[in-house]
N, C-alpha and C positions, 0 to 999 in steps of 0.2 A: 346629670345624665351624660355629660361629655367630659368628665373630669380627667380621664386618661389622656386627653388631647393636650393637657398642660405640659406634657413631656415632649421635648423637641424631637427625639428619635421616633417616638410613636406617631407624632404628627406627620413626619416625613414618610414613615411606613404607611400610614393610613391614606394619605393623599395619593401616593404612587400606586398602592394596591387597588384602590377603588377604580382608577382609570384602567388598570390592567385587567381587573375582573370583569369590567364591562365588555372588553374585547374577548375575554375567555368565554363568557356566556354567548356572545355573538357567534363565536366559532362553534360552540356546542350545538346551538340550534341549527346553524347552517350545515354542519356536518351531518346531523341526523336527517335533515331534509334532503341533502344531496344523496345519501345512501338510499333513502326511501324512494326518491325520484328516479334513481337509476335502476333499482331492483324491485320495488313494490313488494318487498319481503320483510315481514315482521321478524322472521328468523335471522336474517342478516343484520337487522337493526340490533337484535340481541347479541349477535356475534361481535359486532363492532364495539358495543358497550362492554362486552366481556374482555376483548383484546385491550381496551383502554384502561381497564381497572384491575385486572388480575395481577399485573406487576406490583400494584400496591400491596396486595395480600402476600405476595411472594417475597418482596424485597423490603417492606417497611421495617422489619426487625433490624436489618442492616442499616437502614436510614436512621433508626432510633439510636443505634450504636454510634453512628457518626455524629449525631446531635449531642450526645453526651461526651464524646471524646475529642471532638474537633471544634474549631471556631464556627459558631452557628451563623454569624454575620456573613462570613466569606462563603459558607456553604449555600446560603440563600441566594447570594449574588450569582454563583455558578449555576444553580438550578433554574433561576429566572432567565439567565442568558441562554441556556440550552432550550428552554421552552420557546423563547423568541425565535431561535433558529428553526425549530421544528414547524412553527406556525408559518414562517416564510416559505419553507419547502412545500408545505401543503398548499399554500396560496399559489405558488408557481406551477405546481402540477395541475391544479384545477383550472387556472386561467389559460394554461397551454393545452388544455383538453386531453391530458394524459391519464385521467381517471377512467377506468373501464367498468363494465357492468359487474365484474367480480369484486370490485372495490378492495382488492388486496393491498393497494397502496395506502388506503385510509386505515386499514387494520394495522399495517406495519407502523405507520406514524403514530397511531393511537397507542400502540404497545410501547413504543419508545417514550412517548410522553408519560405513560404510566410509570415507567422506570424512573423518570425524572421526579414525578410526584411522590414516589415511594421515599425519596430522600427529602423532598421539599416540604411535604405536609408535616411530618413529625418535627422537623427542624423549625419550621415557622411556629408551630404550636409551642415548642419549648422556648423559642426566642422571645416570646411576649414578656416573660418575667424579667428579661434583661432590658426592656425598654421602659418599664414603669416600676413604681415602688409596690411592694406587696399589697398594700391596702387598696390599690387601684386595679388589681389583677382582675377582679370580677367585672369591673366596668370595661376594661380593655378587651376581655373575651367577648362581652356583649357587643361592644362597638365593632369588633372584628366580624361578628355575625351580621351586624347592621350593614357594614361595608359590603359583605358578601351578597346579602340579599337586596341591598339597594342596587347593586350592579345587576342582580338577577331580574329586577323589575325593568330596568332600562335596556340591558343587553338584548334579551329576546325580542322586545318590541322593535328596536332598531334593526336587528337581524331579519325579522319578518319583512320589514319594508325593503331592506337592501336586497334580500334574496329574490323577492318578487320583482324588483326593478332592474338590478344590475347583476344578479347571480351570486352564488356562494363564494366564489374565489376572492372577491373583494372583502367579504367578511373575514376570511382567513388572513388577508393582508392587513386589515385594520387591527386584528388581534396582535399580529407581529409588531406593528408600530406601537401598540399600547404598552408593551413591555418596557419600552424606553423610559416611561414615567417611573415605574417601580425600581428599575435598575439605577436611575439617577437619584431617587430618594435614598436608596440603600448606600450609594457611594458618598452621599452628603452627610451620613450619620457619623457621629463621634461616639464610638462604642468603647467602653472600658473593658479591656480584655478579661474574660472570665477565668478564674483560677481553675485550671484543668485538673481533674481528679488523677491521683496516682494510679497507674495501671498495674495492679497487683495480680490480675487474672487475665486469661486469654480473651480474645474477642468473642469466641463462642460461649465461654462461660459468662461473660458480661451480658450477652443476649439472654442466656438462660436465667440470669439473675433478675432481669426485668420481667420475664414470664412468671418466675416463681413469686415475685412480689404481687403480681396481679392475681395469680391463682390462690395465694394464701391470704389475700385481703378481701374478705367477703363483700363489703359494699362496692368496691371497685369492680370485682368480678361480676356482681349482679348487674351493675350499670352497663358494663360492656356486653354482657350476654343479651340484655334487652335491646341495646343499640344494634347489635349484630343481627338479631332476629328481624327488627324493623327494616334494617338495610337490605336484608335478604328477601323479605316478602313484600314490603310496602314500597320502598324506594323505586323498584323497577317500573312503577307506573310511568315515570318520566321517559323511559326508553320507548314505551308504547305510544307516547303522545302523538307522533306523526300519524299513526294508525287511527287514533281517535279524531284528529283534525281532518283527515281525508275521508275515511270510510264511515265513521260513526256520525260525525257532525257536519260532513260535507263542506269543509272549508279548505283553505289553502295555507301558504306559508304565513300569511298575516294572522290567520286563525291560530296557527301553532304558536306564534310569538305571543298572541294574546293569552292563550292558555298558560304558557310558561311564565309570562309576566304576572298573571294573576296569582300564581303560587308565590312568586317573589313579593308581591304586595302584602300578602298575609304574613309571610316570614319577616318582612321588614317591620310590620306592626309588632310582631313578637319580640324583635330585637330591641325596640324602644322600651317595651315593658321590662325586658331583662336589664337594659342599661340603667333603668331607674332603681334597680335593687341595690342594696348595700350589704346584704348578708346572705348566707347560703341556707339559713333556716327555712324549711318548708319546700325546698326544691325537690325533695323526694316525692312529695305529693303532686307537685306540678308535673313531674315526669309520668306518673301514673295516669293522671287526667289527660295529658298531652298525647301519649301513645294510644289511649283509648279513642280520643277525639280524632286522631289521624286515621285510624282504622275505620271509624264510622264515616268520615268524610270520603274516603276512598270507595266504600260500598255505595254511598249515595251518588258519587260521581259516575260510577260504572253503570248506574241505572238511567242516567240522563241522556237524552237525545237532542237536546237544545244547546246551542253554543252559549247563549247568555247564562243559562242555568249552570252549565258546566264550569264557566268562568267563575260564577258566584260560589260554587261548591269547592273550588280549588283555593279560595281565600282561607277558610278554616283549615284546610289540609296543610297549606304552607305555614299557617300560624302554629298549629300543633306540632308539626315536624320540627320547626325551629326551636320551640320551647323545649322539646325533649333533647335535641342535639346540644343546645347551648347550656341547658341545666346539667346534663351529664358531663359535658366538658368542664364546666365550672366546678362541680363537686369533685371530679377526679383531680383537677389541677390543684385544688386546695388540700387534697389528701396526700399527694405524692411529694416526696422530697426531691429537691432540684437535682441531686446526683443521679436520680433514676428517671427524671422527667422525660428525657428524649425517648428512652426505651418504653416507658409506660404509654407515652403518647403515640408511639409506633403501633402498639397493640390497639389503641383507640383508632388509629388510622386503618388498621386491618379490619376492625369491626364496622367502622363507619363507611369507609371507601372500599375496603378489600372484599367485603361480603357482597357488595353490589354487583360485581361481574357474574358471580354465580346466580344471583337473582335475575340479572339481565338475560343470561343464557336460558334459565328455566322459564322466565316469563315469555321470551321470544318463542320457545318451543311450545309452551302451553297456548299462547295466543294463536299460533299456527294451527293448533288442533281444536281448541275450545273457543277461540275468539278473544279479543282484547278485553271486552267488558267483564266476562266471567273471570278471566285471569286476575284483573285488578280487584275484583270483589273477594276472591280467595285470599289475596294478600291482605286485604283489610280485615278479614276475619282472623287471620293469623296474628296481626298486630294487636287486636283486642284480646285474644287469648294470652299473648305474651304479657300484656300489661296487667291482666288479672293475676297471673302467677307472680309477677314481680311485686304487685301490691300486697299479696299475701305474705311475702318474705321480707319486705323492706322494714316493717316496724321492728322486727327483731334485730336488725342491723344498725339502727339509728345510734345506739350507744357506741358501737365500735367506730362508726363514721365520725361521731363527735370527738372521740379521743384522737383519731387520726388527724383531724383538722386542728385541734388544739396543739398536738405534738408538732405538726409542721409549722405552726405559727410561732413556735418558740425560738427557732433558729432558721437562718436563711442560708441556702447554698449547700448544706450538707444534711443528711438524714439526722434528725434529732436523736439523742441517746435513747429517749423513750421509744422512738420508732424502731431503732436498731434492736432494742430489747424485744419489742413486739414481733419483729420479723424473725429473730432467732427463736423465740418461743413458738411461733407458728411453724417454723421449719422443723423444730424438734417434735412438735405435735404431729406434723405430717409424717415424719420418719417413723415415729412410734406407731 
C-alpha cells in the first residue's frame, strides 16, 4: 500500500507536502469563513471561489507547456515559494485589520494564487513519474490523494478551532509557515535531469498538440468531460458550506470545520482503497459508480437539517468524489506519453480545478435566488446524469484504452512508435 515511499525523492515530497497541505486547507476554511462573516453573502462566496480558480482554467495550458519544456523540479520550488509569499501577505492584511466588507483584497490574492496554481498543478502531476519507477506510478498517485485528503481531515478541524478562538489571520500565517516544509523537501531532493524534448514547433503549436491529443483520444476525452461536469455541477457544494453551517444547520466555524473534515475522512478512506490497487483494470466501472454515488450523496445532504446527519452524509460524498478523481487521474497518466504529460495534465487541471470557478459563480448566484439546499440538489442530479451517459459510452472505449496503456508501457519518456502512429491516424481521420 505504501510502496512508492521506498523512493527517497518521493518520501521527501510526501512529507513536505502533507504539512503544507494541512496549512492550505486551514487557509481555505478560514478564508471562506472570513468572507461569509464579513458579508453574509453566498454570492460573494461564489465570487471569491471564482476569482481563486478561474486563472487555472485560463493559464493551465501555459503551465502544462512549462511542465513539458522546462525543469519540473525547479518550477515547483518557484510556485511553492510564491504561494508562501501570498499566504503571508493575506495573514498580514487580516491581522492588521485591512480587509473590508467588499473583500476585494481577498479576491485579488485568491486570483494571484490561482495563477500560481495554474503552473503548479500540472507540473506537480507530471513530476510524479520522475520520483518513482513506472510500476509504482499508480501507488504514487493514490498516496498523493491520501496525502491531500489526510490534510483535508486535519486542516479544517484545526482551522475551525483556531478561527473560533484566535481568528482567521493566524490560520493564514500558519499556512505560510507550512510551505517551509515542502520547499525544504524539494531542495533536499537529488533529481536526475530529464532529457528535454527538442523544440521543433512554437509554444502555441505545442499547446495545440496537447489539446489535439486529448480531443482525438476517446477514453481520455470521455474521462475529462465527466470530470469537468462533476467539477462544474457537484464540487461547488464546498463553496456553499459556510451557508449550510450557519443558516441551515445553525452551527459556527467549528461546525464548518467538522463538515469539511467529514468529507476528508471519506476521501481518505477512498485513497487507502486506491493505494492497495496494483492494476488499472476495472477503474472505468469504479468511475461510473463513484460519480453516481457522489451525486446521490449530495442530494441526500441537501435534504438534511441535522448537523450529525449532514456530517455522516458527507462521508460517502468524499469517498465517491475521491474515487472518481483518483481513478480518472490514474487512467489518464497510464495512457499518456511522457512527452505530452504536462500538457495533458494541464487539461486535467482545467477540467478538475478550472471548471470549479464557473460552478462556484453559478452556485453562488443560484443559492442567492433558490437557496443553498436546492442548488446542491440540482448539482447532484447533474452528476448522476453525467455518469449514466459516461457509463453508456465507456464499454465501447475499453479496447482503445487498453491499447493506449499497453503502448505507453513499452517505452518511457517518449511517445511509443505505436502511439505516434495512432495519433497520426487519428489526426488524418479528423482531417478527412
